[in-house]
N, C-alpha and C positions, 0 to 999 in steps of 0.2 A: 896359531892364529888362522883358524879355518873358517873365517867369516865369508859368507856369500856376497858381501857388499863390494861393489866395484868402486874402490877408492879413487883410482886414477881418473875415471870418467867424472866422478863427483867433484874432485878438486879442481878440474879444469874450469869450472864455471863459478867457483866460490869467490865472493867479493873480498877485498882487503879492508873493508870498512869495519868499525867496531860493531859488536852485536852479541847475540846469545845463540847457542846451538843446543838442540835436543837430539839425543841418540835413542833410537828405538830398537827393540829386539823383534824376533819373528812373530811374537804374539801382539805386536803393536803397543807394547808397554814402554813408557819412557824409562830408560835405565840410567841415564846420566844427563845432567844439565850443566853447561859451562858458559863462561863469558870470555870475550877476547877483545883486545885492542885492535888486533888484525886477525879477522876470522880465517883467512886463507893460511896464514902462517901458523896459527894455533892448530887448526884442524889437520894440516899437513904433518905436524909433529906426531900425531897418533899412528901414522901409517909408514913410519920409517922401517927399514929392514930389521934393525936391532933395537928393540925397546927394552931397556933394563928393568923397568918397573913392573912387578908381577901383577899388580892390580890393573894397570893399563892394558897389559896383555889379555887379561881375562875380559875386560870391558870390550876391547876391540873385537875379540872372537865372537861376541854376541850381537854385534851391530848388524841390523838389517837395513836401516836407512837413517838419514840425518836431516832434520829440519833446521833452517837458519832464519833468524830474525835480525835484521839490521837495525841499529839504533843510532841516534845522533851523537852520542858521546859514551865514554867509559862509564860515567855515572849512571846514565840511563840503562846501560847493559847490566850493571851491578843490581839495580833495582828490579829489572825484569827477571834476572837470574833468580833472585830471592823469591819473587812471586811464583815462578815456575817450580822451584824446589818445594815450596809449600803446597802447591797444587798437585804435583805428581808424586812427591815423596820417592825419588828415584833410588834404586837399589845401590848404585855406586857413588852416591853423594853422601857427604857428612851431613847428618840431619839433627837439628836441635829440636828435641821433643818438648812439646808444651806440657808443663806440669800444672795440673788443675788444682793443686793444693795451695798455690800462691794466692795471697789476698789482693783484691782489686777494689777500686772505687767504681761503682756502677751509676751511670746517669741513665735512668730508666726511659723506656719509650712511651710513657703515659701521656695523656693530654697535658697534664701538668707534671713533667718529669721530676723525679726525686733523686737526690744523691744518697747513696747507701754503701755500706760495707758489703763486699761479696767475696765468697770463697767457694770453690767447687765448679762443676760444669756450667758453662755459660748458656743456660737455657732461656733466661729471660731476655726479651728484646731490649735493646738499648746500646749504649757505648760503654766499653770497659776500659778503665785507665789503670795502668800498672804494668807488670805486677810489682807490688811493694815487698820489701824484704820481710816484713812481719806485720802482724795485726796492729801493733802500737803505732807504726808509721802511718797506716791507713786512718786510724782514729785521730791522730794528730793533724793529718791533712784535712779530714772532714771538719774538725774543730775550726781550723783556719778558714776553710771555705764558708762556714756559717757566718763568720765575721765579715767576709768580703762580698758574698752574693746572697741575696734574700730568697734562696731556693729551699723548698721543703726537704727535710730529711726524715720525716715521720713515715711510719709504715702505712700501707693502704687502708687497713682496718681503722686506724686512728683518724686518717685523713677523711674517710667517707662519713665518719660519725660526727664530724664537727658541725655545730650550728652557730658558733661564734669563734673568733680568733683565739688561739692559745697564747701561752706566755712567750713563745718564740717571736710572735708578731710584736708584742709589747717591747721586746728587747731589740727590735729591728733586725732580727736574724731570719725572718721569713716574711714574705709579702702576703701571706694568707690567701692563696688561690682557692683553698677549700671553701671559703665563704664569698668568693667573688670580689674581694676588695681590690685586687689587681686585675687588670685586663689581660686576656690571653696573649695579646701582642707584646705588652710590657714584660710579662713573665718569660715568654720565649726569648726575648732580647737578652735577659739576664742568663738564661740557660745557655745561649750561644756564647756569651762572654765567659761563663764558667768553663765551658768546654775548651775554649781557646786557652784559658789560664792553665787548665790541667795538662794541656799539650806544651806548656812552657812559653806560650806567646804573650807574656805579660805586657810587653811594650805595645803590641797591637791592641790589647784590651784597653790600656790607658789612653791611647790615641783615639779609639772609638768613643770612649766615655767623655773625653775632652770635647769631641765634636758634638755629642749629644747635649753636654752641658751648655755649650755656646748656642746651640739651636733653641734650647729651652729658655735661655736668658733673653735671646732676641724676641722670642714669642711671649715674653713677660710671664713665663711659668717659673717664677722665682723659687717656689718650694721644691719643684722637681730639679731645678738647676742646683739647688743646695744639696739635694740628695746625691746627685752625680758628683758634686765637689767632694763630699765626705767619702764617697766610695773611691774616688781618685786618690785622695790623701791616704786612705788605708792601704791601697794597692802600692803606692809609692813607698810607704813605710816598709812593707814586706819586701819590695824590690831592693831597697837600701840595705835591709838586714841580710838579704841573700848576697849582695855585692860584698859586704863586710865578711860574711862567712866564707866566701870564695878565697880570700886571702889566707884564711886559717886552714884551708884544704877542703875542697868540695870535689870529690873524684871517685871513680871506680878503680879498684885495684884487683887485678886478675892474676891468680897463681895457676899455672898449668902443669899437669903431669899426665904423661901418656906412656903406657906400657902394656904389652901383650894384647893390643886391640882395645884397651879400655882407656878412655880419656876423661879427665875431670877438670873442669874450669871452676875454681873456687873464687867467688866474687865477694869482696868487701866493699860495701857501700859507705864511703866516707862522706859525711855531711857535717859542716861546721867543725872540721878537725877531729870528729869523733866517729867511731864505728856505729853507723846508723842501723846496720843489719848485715847479714851475710847469707849466701846461698851457694850450693854446689850444683853444677849442671853436668850432665853426662850425655853428650851427643852420641847418636848412633854412628859408629865409624866402620865403613867397609874394611874388609881384610886388606892388609898390606898398604894402607894409606899413609902417605908421608906426613910428618908433623906440620909442615908448612901449609898443606891443604886443610888440615884440621883447624889450625889457628885462623887462617883467612876465612874459612867457611863459617866458623863460630861467630867471629866478630861481625861479619856481614849480616848473618841471620839475626843475631842478638840486637844489634843497634839499628837495623833497618826494618824491624818488625813493626809495620804501621798499626797492626791490630792491637799491639800491647800498649802503645802510646806511653811508654815509660818515661820518667824524667831522666834526661841524659845530661851528665855533667860535661864541662868543656875539656876535662882532662881524664884520660884513661891510662893507668899504669899497667904494663904487661910484663910478665916474667921472661918471655922469650922474644927474640928478634927473628924475623923471617923475611925472605926476599919478597918484595912487593908491598911492604908495610907502608911506605910513603905514598904509593899510588892508592892503596886502600883507604888510608887516612883522608887523602884529598877527595876521593869519591864519596865517602861517608859525610864529610864536612859539607860538600856541595849538595848532597841529597837532603841533609838535615837543615841546610841553610842557616847554620850556626857554627861557631868556632868549635873544632873538635881536634884533639891532639892525642896521638898514641905515643907513649914514652916507654922505653925499656931500660934506660940508664938513669937511675935516681939515687939520691943520698938522703941522709937524715931520717925524718919521720916517714917519708915516702918509702925508703928502703926497709924500715922496720915493718910497715904495713905489708910490703911485698913479701918479706920473709914469712910473715904470719900466713898470708894467702897461699904461698907455696907449700908450707908445712901441712896445711889443711888439705890441699889438693893431693899431695903424695900419700898422706894417711888414708884419704878416701879411696884412692886407687888400690893401695895395699889391702884395705878391707874388702873391696870388691873382688880382687883377685883371690884372696883367701876364701871368700864365700864361694866363688866360682869353682875353685879347686876342690873345696869340700863337697859341693854338689856333684861334681864330676866323679869324685872318688866313691860317693854313695851309689851313683848309677852303675859304675863298673862292678862294685861288689854285689849289687842286686842282680846284675847280669850273670855273674858267677854263681850266685845262690840258685838261680833258676835254670842254669846251664843253657843259656841262650847263645845262639850263634851270631845273631845280628844285634847291633847296639839298640838300646831303648831310646827313641827320640821323643815319644809323647806317651804320657800316662794320664788316665782319667780315673776318678773315683766318684761313685754314686752313694748318696745317703738319703734316707727318708726321715722327715720330722713332722710330728703332729702332737697335739695334746688331747688325749682321750678321743682320738679320731677326728678332732676339729682342725680345719685349715691345713690340710696335708700339703706339704711341699717337698719336692725332690731336688737335690742339688747335684751338680756335676762340676767338679773342679779339675783343672788341668795343670800338669807339671811338664816342663821340658828340661833340657840339659842345663838351663840356667836357674831352675827352681819354679815356683808358682808362676803361671802365665795367666794373670787375672783377666786379660782382655777376652779370653775364651771361656771364662766361667759362665755357667748357665743355671737358671732355676726353672723348674717345671711345676706349675700349679696343677695338682692332681684333682680331677673331678670325676663324678659318675661311678664312684666305688663305695663299698660299705666302709664306714668309718673305722679306722684301725687296721684295715686289711693291707699290711705291708707288702705282701706278695703281689697283689693287684696294683699297688702304687709303684712298685719296682718294675713290673711288667709294662705299665704305661710310660714310665720315664725312659726305659731302655728302648722301647718301640719308637718313641718320638725322637730319641737321639740318633738311632741307626736307620730310620726310615729313608728309603731311596738313596742310601749312601753308595758311592762307587769309589774306584781307585783314585779319582781326582779330588775326593773330599779329604777332610782331616781324619784319617783313620788312626786311632791310637794303637800302640804296640801292646800296652797292658791296660786292663780295666779292673779296678778294685771295687768290690761290693762290700759296703759296711753292713754286715748282717750275718745270718746263718746259712746253712747248707741249702735250705728251702729257697731263699732269695737268689742264691747262686744258680740253682737249677732253673729257676724262672728266667733269669738273665741270660744264661747259656742257651736256652731254647730260642729266645728272641734273636740273639746274635747269630746263631746257626741259620735261622730263617732269613734274616735281613742281610747278612753278609755273604750270601752264597756266591756273589760275583766278585768278591774282594780277593785279590791275590794272597794277601797276608792278613787274615782275620785276627782281631785282638785276642790275646790270651787273658782269660778271666781268672781272678783270684778273690776269694772272699776272706775278709778279715773278721774273725770271730773273737769277741772279748773272752778273756779267761775266767777262771773261777773267782767269784766275788767282784767281777768286772774290774780287776786290778790291772793297771798299766804294766806292761812287761810280760804278761802271761797270755798274750794274744796267740791264737793259732791261725795258720794260713792254709787254705785249701784251693787247689787248682781246679778250674772248671773242666768238665768233660770226664777226666779220669777220677776226679774227686779225691786225689791223693793229697794228704797233708804233708807239709814240709816245715822244718824248724829252722829258725835263724836266731843266733845268739842275741839276747836282749841288749848287749852292749855293742853290737855290730852296727856300723854306719848304714848298712842295707836295711836293717830292722828300723832304724831311726827314720829312714826315707819313707818306708811304707806307713809308719805311724804318723809321719808328718802329713802325708797326703790324706790319710784317713781322718785325722783331727781337723784338717783344713776343710774337708767336705762336711764334717759334722758342724763346724762353726758356721759355715756358709748356709747350710740347711736351716739351722736354728734361727739365724738372723732373718732369713726369708719367711720362715713360719711365723715368727713373732710379729713381723710387719703385716703379714696377711691377717693374722688373728686380731691384731689391734684395729686394722681397717674394718674387718667384719663386725667387731664389737662396737665400733664408733657409729656404724650405719644401721646395724640391725635393730636397735631400739627405735629409731625414727622410721625405718622401713615398715615396721609393724603397725604404724598409725595410719588409718584410712585418710586419704586425701593428701598425704605427704609423699609426693613423687620425687624423682631425682633433682629437679630444679629447686623445689622448696627445701629439700635436704641440704643441697649445696649452699643456698642462700642463708639458711639457719647457721650452718657450721662456719661459713666465712664471716658473716656479720657478727656473730657472738664469740667466735674464736675457738670452738671445739665442743664436743658432746657434753663435757662436764658443765660448761658455761650454759649450754642450752637447757640442761636438766635443772640448773640453779636459777634460771631466769624467771621473772614474774610474768604474768599475763601482759602487763603494760609494756614490758621490755620486748616481749615476743612480737607484739603488734608493730613495733618499729622496724621489724625485718621486712624488706620489700616482698610483697605477695602474700603476707600473712594477715588475714582479717582478724577481727576481735573474736569471732566464733571459732576460727581455726586455732588461734592462740590459746583459747580456753581448752580446746580438744587436746592440743599438744601438751599443755601444762598438766591436765588431768591424767593423760596417758603416762607421762614420765614420772609423775609423783604418785601414781596409783590411786588418784582421787576419783 
């Protein structure tokens, strides 16, 4: 513990109040966030003479200074701790990574917001509710919302093209904001109520609607009062059904397995006594972390994630007991302002669900460890084949893709000791070269990748070039030029397809010496090199196809005089795509904003060859 931090001086002035502490290293990076009922007592425990925990020893050795934030209660400390963990992503904390593949309900940020199914990166403005266990659960919830709140669920193209109300209005499932039947104020009231309902505040929604109904009745707006009455009755029916289903079992069941630094939390979402869906979560766990910290951190981050706004049941069944579970339960219950119970000792159906969750968790960890060991073995055998003295930490592979010289794209994929590292994948749009010149394309891609690189950058140990000796020479020249100040420049290897381009007949050539070497086609090292080559090929082709499609979608419109970027965008958005624009009549084209009758005729003739 050779930290330069003066612990004795710091601890003299620390308060005994509850709060949150942040530990920083010399680079002023937050390396750990923690909470405490008694800050002085908790922080003093880090600086005892004999610390048995290896992780804590490593943490303390890197402390440069500590910040303390006092809170009014343990619950406030728990909430603040989770906010800080999400903000700083500290190295020594257990981190629950957000998986973008889960489906959500999106309440958009439009003037007239819409409710919609969403999966993927949260780029659109609005509120996201979820994550839901599967797509069916989202669609079921959207169907229910349609019956309760008259908010639009149609897409923007359909919404903007309406001149009269659609069938959903006739069925009392939408208030038709598209044609101005409902006022903006009334519509936004329903949006707020829907948002509260999706957060589980159904009692608050009903009480607000009761107040609105009474106000409308006093003002002799009997038709509006009747609408509120019907909405209240529908909500109460849903609430009653949920109360009944709670008796049949409405809970989350969590099976946990933790081995060799890999943790899996397998969740079964039980609703109405049936498995509504399931998910496996793999939090990032620092080395030598105790199971108690993994459990406590996961539960706090999972159930206090305000952004996710997931539906939280009153009962959570957990496969492991840990010290502090009662305090954590009380804090979460207080923070959520609803009944919340963590149980570890269960019987009957609950025990059966728990066994299933535990089986899935242990299988998931075994699979991950098997994959991890396989990848590690492949790396070790590749190091032996190349007679390397240092371990390979990072490998990259470059590939060029185009069709007859059109829309050239270069890809760079990255592998580390755990396999593909997709966060570091890159594509390079190649411009200013003769179509089909793979040498120039490779030169441009390698130049852009290694431009201004230094020892602090992400320097690969190996760089694979998918191509022939010519592309290898071009790449080696650029790397020699750009990596002149690098202590350990990457070793370049080109992967050349064998006779008849058959898999298994590839040859490998080392940059510089241009010596070829052979690896048995059944060797794990051979499989690793082919894996990264095939992954770069797949990634390049995907990028090329996307670029080519985009080019073809716009090129036909770009060639028409008077059709600039704004008109192009309006045409494609209003009509739904280039094929729809090509098939549109002159009359349909004139309905697009900014398109006159004369311009519509010009576009029609140009696209039809008339």
